[in-house]
N, C-alpha and C positions, 0 to 999 in steps of 0.2 A: 144034729145041730151042735152038740158039745164039741165034736171033733173040728167042726168048721171054725169055731171061735178060739180053739186052743192053739191053732197054728200061729205063725208069726203074722204080725199085722200086715195089711195090704200096703201101707205106706213104706214099710221096710222093703217089701218085695219090689215096689215101684222104684225106689231109690237105687237098688242094685241093677235093675234092668234098663233104666232110662238114663244112660250116659250119652251125652251128645257127642257127635263126631267133631274133630278139630276143625274141619271145614265149615261146619255149621256155626261154631263159635266165631270163627274168623269172618264169615259172611255177616253175622249180626253186628259185630263190632265195627266193621267197615261201613255198614249201612248207617249205624248210629252216628258215626263220625261225619258222614256225608249229608245227613239230614239237618236242615236248618228251618227253624220255625220263627216266623216274623209276625210280631203283633202290631197291628195297625188299627187304631181306635178300638173297636170291640170285635175286630175280625182277626183270625189267625190264618196265616198262609204257610204252607209247608213246601219247601223246595228241596229237591234232591240234587246236591252239588256234585255230580259225576261228569 
């Protein structure tokens, strides 16, 4: 058990290994630019403007 907790934390390990691809970032940014949320009374409508 002691060896298990003396290593680097899991969060540091995850940060090193989980780097998104450039394509993924571009896709998410393009999607967020195209998404439009319309509030009407108490309703919300989502429209994808592509």
